[in-house]
Jmol script that loads the backbone (N, CA, C; Angstrom):
load data "model"
ATOM      1  N   MET A   1      68.864  86.120  66.785  1.00  0.00           N
ATOM      2  CA  MET A   1      69.044  85.443  68.193  1.00  0.00           C
ATOM      3  C   MET A   1      68.992  84.779  68.321  1.00  0.00           C
ATOM      4  N   ALA A   2      69.305  83.682  69.572  1.00  0.00           N
ATOM      5  CA  ALA A   2      69.176  82.605  69.898  1.00  0.00           C
ATOM      6  C   ALA A   2      68.161  83.249  71.066  1.00  0.00           C
ATOM      7  N   ILE A   3      66.939  82.383  71.517  1.00  0.00           N
ATOM      8  CA  ILE A   3      66.131  82.707  72.271  1.00  0.00           C
ATOM      9  C   ILE A   3      65.693  80.972  72.449  1.00  0.00           C
ATOM     10  N   THR A   4      65.689  80.749  74.426  1.00  0.00           N
ATOM     11  CA  THR A   4      65.381  79.461  74.821  1.00  0.00           C
ATOM     12  C   THR A   4      63.880  79.441  74.835  1.00  0.00           C
ATOM     13  N   VAL A   5      63.276  78.124  74.375  1.00  0.00           N
ATOM     14  CA  VAL A   5      61.881  77.938  74.133  1.00  0.00           C
ATOM     15  C   VAL A   5      61.689  76.765  75.193  1.00  0.00           C
ATOM     16  N   LEU A   6      60.414  76.823  76.190  1.00  0.00           N
ATOM     17  CA  LEU A   6      60.281  75.985  76.762  1.00  0.00           C
ATOM     18  C   LEU A   6      58.985  75.510  76.844  1.00  0.00           C
ATOM     19  N   TYR A   7      58.572  74.061  76.372  1.00  0.00           N
ATOM     20  CA  TYR A   7      56.993  74.155  76.333  1.00  0.00           C
ATOM     21  C   TYR A   7      57.031  73.009  77.696  1.00  0.00           C
ATOM     22  N   PHE A   8      55.223  72.891  77.560  1.00  0.00           N
ATOM     23  CA  PHE A   8      55.391  72.528  78.825  1.00  0.00           C
ATOM     24  C   PHE A   8      53.362  71.864  78.750  1.00  0.00           C
ATOM     25  N   ALA A   9      53.415  70.521  79.616  1.00  0.00           N
ATOM     26  CA  ALA A   9      52.506  69.757  79.773  1.00  0.00           C
ATOM     27  C   ALA A   9      52.310  69.120  78.225  1.00  0.00           C
ATOM     28  N   TRP A  10      50.668  69.629  77.585  1.00  0.00           N
ATOM     29  CA  TRP A  10      50.313  69.084  76.783  1.00  0.00           C
ATOM     30  C   TRP A  10      51.132  70.060  75.242  1.00  0.00           C
ATOM     31  N   VAL A  11      51.906  70.856  75.959  1.00  0.00           N
ATOM     32  CA  VAL A  11      52.255  71.392  74.552  1.00  0.00           C
ATOM     33  C   VAL A  11      53.756  70.567  74.451  1.00  0.00           C
ATOM     34  N   ARG A  12      54.564  70.280  75.449  1.00  0.00           N
ATOM     35  CA  ARG A  12      55.822  69.374  75.587  1.00  0.00           C
ATOM     36  C   ARG A  12      55.324  68.411  75.024  1.00  0.00           C
ATOM     37  N   GLU A  13      54.130  67.614  75.134  1.00  0.00           N
ATOM     38  CA  GLU A  13      53.637  66.390  74.592  1.00  0.00           C
ATOM     39  C   GLU A  13      53.910  66.530  73.286  1.00  0.00           C
ATOM     40  N   ARG A  14      52.775  67.183  72.094  1.00  0.00           N
ATOM     41  CA  ARG A  14      53.439  66.783  70.782  1.00  0.00           C
ATOM     42  C   ARG A  14      54.592  67.363  70.429  1.00  0.00           C
ATOM     43  N   ILE A  15      54.956  68.191  71.273  1.00  0.00           N
ATOM     44  CA  ILE A  15      56.304  68.741  70.343  1.00  0.00           C
ATOM     45  C   ILE A  15      57.631  67.705  70.405  1.00  0.00           C
ATOM     46  N   GLY A  16      57.124  67.037  71.993  1.00  0.00           N
ATOM     47  CA  GLY A  16      58.212  65.551  72.250  1.00  0.00           C
ATOM     48  C   GLY A  16      59.292  66.950  72.448  1.00  0.00           C
ATOM     49  N   LEU A  17      59.770  67.791  73.519  1.00  0.00           N
ATOM     50  CA  LEU A  17      60.879  68.068  73.725  1.00  0.00           C
ATOM     51  C   LEU A  17      60.175  69.363  74.659  1.00  0.00           C
ATOM     52  N   PRO A  18      60.918  68.823  75.946  1.00  0.00           N
ATOM     53  CA  PRO A  18      60.621  70.045  76.972  1.00  0.00           C
ATOM     54  C   PRO A  18      61.457  71.508  77.031  1.00  0.00           C
ATOM     55  N   ARG A  19      62.758  71.759  75.934  1.00  0.00           N
ATOM     56  CA  ARG A  19      63.290  73.217  75.734  1.00  0.00           C
ATOM     57  C   ARG A  19      63.991  72.624  74.605  1.00  0.00           C
ATOM     58  N   GLU A  20      64.127  74.585  73.942  1.00  0.00           N
ATOM     59  CA  GLU A  20      65.765  74.086  72.738  1.00  0.00           C
ATOM     60  C   GLU A  20      65.392  75.399  72.673  1.00  0.00           C
ATOM     61  N   THR A  21      66.761  75.463  72.260  1.00  0.00           N
ATOM     62  CA  THR A  21      67.894  76.828  71.479  1.00  0.00           C
ATOM     63  C   THR A  21      66.836  77.035  70.071  1.00  0.00           C
ATOM     64  N   VAL A  22      66.325  78.432  69.836  1.00  0.00           N
ATOM     65  CA  VAL A  22      66.000  78.192  68.828  1.00  0.00           C
ATOM     66  C   VAL A  22      66.385  80.425  68.217  1.00  0.00           C
ATOM     67  N   GLU A  23      66.893  80.057  67.182  1.00  0.00           N
ATOM     68  CA  GLU A  23      67.504  80.912  66.158  1.00  0.00           C
ATOM     69  C   GLU A  23      66.357  81.797  65.481  1.00  0.00           C
ATOM     70  N   THR A  24      66.007  83.032  65.693  1.00  0.00           N
ATOM     71  CA  THR A  24      64.855  83.607  65.289  1.00  0.00           C
ATOM     72  C   THR A  24      65.047  84.568  65.089  1.00  0.00           C
ATOM     73  N   GLU A  25      64.411  85.038  64.133  1.00  0.00           N
ATOM     74  CA  GLU A  25      64.244  86.797  63.730  1.00  0.00           C
ATOM     75  C   GLU A  25      63.175  87.271  63.539  1.00  0.00           C
ATOM     76  N   ALA A  26      62.034  86.588  64.764  1.00  0.00           N
ATOM     77  CA  ALA A  26      61.144  87.440  65.306  1.00  0.00           C
ATOM     78  C   ALA A  26      61.641  88.398  65.802  1.00  0.00           C
ATOM     79  N   THR A  27      60.412  89.019  66.025  1.00  0.00           N
ATOM     80  CA  THR A  27      60.531  90.829  66.808  1.00  0.00           C
ATOM     81  C   THR A  27      59.436  90.344  67.835  1.00  0.00           C
ATOM     82  N   SER A  28      58.064  89.373  67.709  1.00  0.00           N
ATOM     83  CA  SER A  28      57.433  89.594  69.100  1.00  0.00           C
ATOM     84  C   SER A  28      56.943  87.587  69.249  1.00  0.00           C
ATOM     85  N   VAL A  29      56.234  87.662  69.743  1.00  0.00           N
ATOM     86  CA  VAL A  29      56.024  86.190  70.125  1.00  0.00           C
ATOM     87  C   VAL A  29      55.329  85.628  69.673  1.00  0.00           C
ATOM     88  N   ALA A  30      53.953  86.162  68.563  1.00  0.00           N
ATOM     89  CA  ALA A  30      53.232  85.885  67.364  1.00  0.00           C
ATOM     90  C   ALA A  30      54.032  85.620  66.210  1.00  0.00           C
ATOM     91  N   GLU A  31      55.140  85.880  66.024  1.00  0.00           N
ATOM     92  CA  GLU A  31      55.966  86.016  64.837  1.00  0.00           C
ATOM     93  C   GLU A  31      56.717  84.601  65.384  1.00  0.00           C
ATOM     94  N   LEU A  32      57.200  84.338  66.480  1.00  0.00           N
ATOM     95  CA  LEU A  32      57.909  83.572  67.349  1.00  0.00           C
ATOM     96  C   LEU A  32      57.270  82.109  66.945  1.00  0.00           C
ATOM     97  N   VAL A  33      55.984  81.602  66.960  1.00  0.00           N
ATOM     98  CA  VAL A  33      55.102  81.452  66.784  1.00  0.00           C
ATOM     99  C   VAL A  33      54.766  80.352  65.645  1.00  0.00           C
ATOM    100  N   ALA A  34      54.688  81.856  64.461  1.00  0.00           N
ATOM    101  CA  ALA A  34      54.584  81.586  63.061  1.00  0.00           C
ATOM    102  C   ALA A  34      55.534  80.768  62.856  1.00  0.00           C
ATOM    103  N   GLU A  35      56.880  81.546  63.181  1.00  0.00           N
ATOM    104  CA  GLU A  35      58.581  80.667  62.015  1.00  0.00           C
ATOM    105  C   GLU A  35      57.701  79.057  63.227  1.00  0.00           C
ATOM    106  N   LEU A  36      57.926  78.849  64.302  1.00  0.00           N
ATOM    107  CA  LEU A  36      57.741  77.908  64.849  1.00  0.00           C
ATOM    108  C   LEU A  36      56.562  76.697  64.466  1.00  0.00           C
ATOM    109  N   ARG A  37      55.361  77.098  63.688  1.00  0.00           N
ATOM    110  CA  ARG A  37      54.307  76.130  63.378  1.00  0.00           C
ATOM    111  C   ARG A  37      54.800  76.565  62.013  1.00  0.00           C
ATOM    112  N   ALA A  38      55.804  77.113  61.037  1.00  0.00           N
ATOM    113  CA  ALA A  38      55.619  76.321  60.193  1.00  0.00           C
ATOM    114  C   ALA A  38      57.859  75.627  59.954  1.00  0.00           C
ATOM    115  N   ARG A  39      57.780  75.415  61.450  1.00  0.00           N
ATOM    116  CA  ARG A  39      59.286  74.440  61.131  1.00  0.00           C
ATOM    117  C   ARG A  39      58.641  72.421  60.495  1.00  0.00           C
ATOM    118  N   GLU A  40      57.365  72.597  61.413  1.00  0.00           N
ATOM    119  CA  GLU A  40      57.331  70.655  60.860  1.00  0.00           C
ATOM    120  C   GLU A  40      55.360  70.248  61.702  1.00  0.00           C
ATOM    121  N   GLU A  41      55.311  69.704  60.796  1.00  0.00           N
ATOM    122  CA  GLU A  41      53.828  69.335  61.393  1.00  0.00           C
ATOM    123  C   GLU A  41      53.672  69.705  63.331  1.00  0.00           C
ATOM    124  N   ARG A  42      54.201  68.643  64.368  1.00  0.00           N
ATOM    125  CA  ARG A  42      54.173  68.937  65.181  1.00  0.00           C
ATOM    126  C   ARG A  42      54.291  69.826  66.360  1.00  0.00           C
ATOM    127  N   TYR A  43      54.719  70.984  65.311  1.00  0.00           N
ATOM    128  CA  TYR A  43      54.291  72.653  66.057  1.00  0.00           C
ATOM    129  C   TYR A  43      53.535  73.072  65.493  1.00  0.00           C
ATOM    130  N   ALA A  44      53.318  73.002  64.363  1.00  0.00           N
ATOM    131  CA  ALA A  44      51.826  73.510  64.162  1.00  0.00           C
ATOM    132  C   ALA A  44      50.721  72.556  64.817  1.00  0.00           C
ATOM    133  N   VAL A  45      50.487  71.307  65.025  1.00  0.00           N
ATOM    134  CA  VAL A  45      49.155  71.067  66.109  1.00  0.00           C
ATOM    135  C   VAL A  45      49.482  71.620  67.033  1.00  0.00           C
ATOM    136  N   ALA A  46      50.822  71.797  67.930  1.00  0.00           N
ATOM    137  CA  ALA A  46      50.785  72.466  68.981  1.00  0.00           C
ATOM    138  C   ALA A  46      50.033  73.464  69.613  1.00  0.00           C
ATOM    139  N   PHE A  47      50.719  74.522  67.822  1.00  0.00           N
ATOM    140  CA  PHE A  47      50.252  75.805  68.532  1.00  0.00           C
ATOM    141  C   PHE A  47      48.879  76.289  67.417  1.00  0.00           C
ATOM    142  N   THR A  48      48.058  75.050  67.321  1.00  0.00           N
ATOM    143  CA  THR A  48      46.801  75.446  66.682  1.00  0.00           C
ATOM    144  C   THR A  48      46.400  76.461  67.057  1.00  0.00           C
ATOM    145  N   ASP A  49      46.038  76.093  68.383  1.00  0.00           N
ATOM    146  CA  ASP A  49      44.922  77.112  68.751  1.00  0.00           C
ATOM    147  C   ASP A  49      45.732  77.971  69.846  1.00  0.00           C
ATOM    148  N   ILE A  50      45.983  78.926  69.918  1.00  0.00           N
ATOM    149  CA  ILE A  50      47.226  79.631  70.515  1.00  0.00           C
ATOM    150  C   ILE A  50      46.114  80.329  72.122  1.00  0.00           C
ATOM    151  N   SER A  51      44.731  79.898  71.419  1.00  0.00           N
ATOM    152  CA  SER A  51      43.726  81.114  72.760  1.00  0.00           C
ATOM    153  C   SER A  51      43.822  80.330  73.904  1.00  0.00           C
ATOM    154  N   ALA A  52      44.565  78.840  73.631  1.00  0.00           N
ATOM    155  CA  ALA A  52      44.563  77.634  74.515  1.00  0.00           C
ATOM    156  C   ALA A  52      45.603  77.509  75.500  1.00  0.00           C
ATOM    157  N   LEU A  53      46.297  78.423  75.139  1.00  0.00           N
ATOM    158  CA  LEU A  53      47.950  78.724  75.858  1.00  0.00           C
ATOM    159  C   LEU A  53      48.436  80.167  76.503  1.00  0.00           C
ATOM    160  N   ARG A  54      49.055  80.061  77.570  1.00  0.00           N
ATOM    161  CA  ARG A  54      49.375  81.045  77.942  1.00  0.00           C
ATOM    162  C   ARG A  54      50.589  80.941  77.681  1.00  0.00           C
ATOM    163  N   VAL A  55      51.456  81.996  77.271  1.00  0.00           N
ATOM    164  CA  VAL A  55      53.260  82.386  76.843  1.00  0.00           C
ATOM    165  C   VAL A  55      53.634  83.370  78.298  1.00  0.00           C
ATOM    166  N   ALA A  56      55.519  82.847  78.968  1.00  0.00           N
ATOM    167  CA  ALA A  56      55.798  83.623  79.795  1.00  0.00           C
ATOM    168  C   ALA A  56      56.875  84.404  79.209  1.00  0.00           C
ATOM    169  N   LEU A  57      58.010  85.304  79.345  1.00  0.00           N
ATOM    170  CA  LEU A  57      58.983  85.907  79.061  1.00  0.00           C
ATOM    171  C   LEU A  57      59.791  86.575  80.009  1.00  0.00           C
ATOM    172  N   ASP A  58      60.556  85.364  79.716  1.00  0.00           N
ATOM    173  CA  ASP A  58      61.948  85.874  81.340  1.00  0.00           C
ATOM    174  C   ASP A  58      60.963  85.297  82.320  1.00  0.00           C
ATOM    175  N   GLN A  59      60.479  84.204  82.520  1.00  0.00           N
ATOM    176  CA  GLN A  59      59.459  83.974  83.431  1.00  0.00           C
ATOM    177  C   GLN A  59      58.221  84.675  83.707  1.00  0.00           C
ATOM    178  N   GLU A  60      57.827  85.807  83.209  1.00  0.00           N
ATOM    179  CA  GLU A  60      56.879  86.779  83.595  1.00  0.00           C
ATOM    180  C   GLU A  60      55.619  86.513  82.146  1.00  0.00           C
ATOM    181  N   LEU A  61      54.661  86.105  83.178  1.00  0.00           N
ATOM    182  CA  LEU A  61      53.122  86.410  82.054  1.00  0.00           C
ATOM    183  C   LEU A  61      53.512  87.615  81.393  1.00  0.00           C
ATOM    184  N   SER A  62      52.702  87.301  79.860  1.00  0.00           N
ATOM    185  CA  SER A  62      52.713  87.911  78.925  1.00  0.00           C
ATOM    186  C   SER A  62      51.776  87.996  77.763  1.00  0.00           C
ATOM    187  N   ASP A  63      51.705  88.379  76.749  1.00  0.00           N
ATOM    188  CA  ASP A  63      50.682  88.232  75.248  1.00  0.00           C
ATOM    189  C   ASP A  63      51.363  87.979  74.718  1.00  0.00           C
ATOM    190  N   PHE A  64      50.978  87.248  73.602  1.00  0.00           N
ATOM    191  CA  PHE A  64      51.177  86.864  72.298  1.00  0.00           C
ATOM    192  C   PHE A  64      51.810  87.979  71.370  1.00  0.00           C
ATOM    193  N   ASP A  65      51.577  89.231  71.912  1.00  0.00           N
ATOM    194  CA  ASP A  65      51.682  90.381  71.302  1.00  0.00           C
ATOM    195  C   ASP A  65      52.940  91.488  71.592  1.00  0.00           C
ATOM    196  N   ALA A  66      53.546  90.674  72.583  1.00  0.00           N
ATOM    197  CA  ALA A  66      54.768  91.125  72.888  1.00  0.00           C
ATOM    198  C   ALA A  66      56.104  91.163  72.459  1.00  0.00           C
ATOM    199  N   GLY A  67      56.814  91.980  72.543  1.00  0.00           N
ATOM    200  CA  GLY A  67      58.166  91.653  71.456  1.00  0.00           C
ATOM    201  C   GLY A  67      58.988  90.802  72.225  1.00  0.00           C
ATOM    202  N   LEU A  68      60.163  90.989  71.592  1.00  0.00           N
ATOM    203  CA  LEU A  68      61.401  90.030  72.235  1.00  0.00           C
ATOM    204  C   LEU A  68      62.468  90.561  72.168  1.00  0.00           C
ATOM    205  N   GLU A  69      62.207  91.390  71.134  1.00  0.00           N
ATOM    206  CA  GLU A  69      63.605  92.662  72.441  1.00  0.00           C
ATOM    207  C   GLU A  69      64.233  91.913  73.489  1.00  0.00           C
ATOM    208  N   GLY A  70      65.402  91.910  73.192  1.00  0.00           N
ATOM    209  CA  GLY A  70      65.970  91.666  75.643  1.00  0.00           C
ATOM    210  C   GLY A  70      65.512  90.758  75.881  1.00  0.00           C
ATOM    211  N   VAL A  71      64.664  89.609  75.178  1.00  0.00           N
ATOM    212  CA  VAL A  71      64.411  87.863  76.298  1.00  0.00           C
ATOM    213  C   VAL A  71      65.277  87.375  75.985  1.00  0.00           C
ATOM    214  N   ARG A  72      65.341  86.236  76.360  1.00  0.00           N
ATOM    215  CA  ARG A  72      66.145  85.357  77.057  1.00  0.00           C
ATOM    216  C   ARG A  72      65.327  83.999  76.793  1.00  0.00           C
ATOM    217  N   GLU A  73      64.159  84.236  77.250  1.00  0.00           N
ATOM    218  CA  GLU A  73      63.480  82.390  77.179  1.00  0.00           C
ATOM    219  C   GLU A  73      61.796  82.605  77.952  1.00  0.00           C
ATOM    220  N   VAL A  74      61.586  81.986  76.521  1.00  0.00           N
ATOM    221  CA  VAL A  74      59.883  81.860  76.336  1.00  0.00           C
ATOM    222  C   VAL A  74      59.762  80.941  76.501  1.00  0.00           C
ATOM    223  N   ALA A  75      58.634  81.029  77.493  1.00  0.00           N
ATOM    224  CA  ALA A  75      57.559  79.689  77.459  1.00  0.00           C
ATOM    225  C   ALA A  75      56.397  79.994  77.635  1.00  0.00           C
ATOM    226  N   PHE A  76      56.135  78.361  76.576  1.00  0.00           N
ATOM    227  CA  PHE A  76      54.671  78.516  76.463  1.00  0.00           C
ATOM    228  C   PHE A  76      53.456  76.696  76.906  1.00  0.00           C
ATOM    229  N   PHE A  77      52.815  77.545  77.828  1.00  0.00           N
ATOM    230  CA  PHE A  77      52.061  76.159  78.665  1.00  0.00           C
ATOM    231  C   PHE A  77      50.747  76.474  78.753  1.00  0.00           C
ATOM    232  N   PRO A  78      49.315  75.558  78.796  1.00  0.00           N
ATOM    233  CA  PRO A  78      48.273  76.199  78.890  1.00  0.00           C
ATOM    234  C   PRO A  78      47.926  76.361  80.425  1.00  0.00           C
ATOM    235  N   PRO A  79      47.250  77.514  80.062  1.00  0.00           N
ATOM    236  CA  PRO A  79      46.145  77.951  81.465  1.00  0.00           C
ATOM    237  C   PRO A  79      46.651  77.008  82.471  1.00  0.00           C
ATOM    238  N   MET A  80      46.772  77.391  83.569  1.00  0.00           N
ATOM    239  CA  MET A  80      46.868  76.366  85.160  1.00  0.00           C
ATOM    240  C   MET A  80      44.919  76.884  85.536  1.00  0.00           C
ATOM    241  N   THR A  81      45.406  75.577  86.138  1.00  0.00           N
ATOM    242  CA  THR A  81      43.780  76.190  87.340  1.00  0.00           C
ATOM    243  C   THR A  81      43.793  75.354  88.786  1.00  0.00           C
ATOM    244  N   GLY A  82      43.260  76.095  89.535  1.00  0.00           N
ATOM    245  CA  GLY A  82      43.282  76.281  90.812  1.00  0.00           C
ATOM    246  C   GLY A  82      42.188  75.015  91.475  1.00  0.00           C
ATOM    247  N   GLY A  83      42.712  74.630  92.618  1.00  0.00           N
ATOM    248  CA  GLY A  83      42.019  73.756  93.076  1.00  0.00           C
ATOM    249  C   GLY A  83      42.364  72.868  94.710  1.00  0.00           C
TER     250      GLY A  83
END
end "model"
wireframe off; spacefill off
backbone 0.3
color backbone group
């Protein structure tokens, strides 16, 4: 299946792309991250510590163990801070 993947803040800086369409067989966010890590070193670096990341599925905050069935967009970003 094809999923649009969005990268924000330092995730985008490390990967070098703001977004891309990914063909994946992943059934969960964690599996998608594993596929991305295996692609190239820049992805491995960006996803070294997923505890430092948040994920949104179709613009709703989610967890890394969430399923991808029916999902069209996955966004990765660092936690937001207020001020």
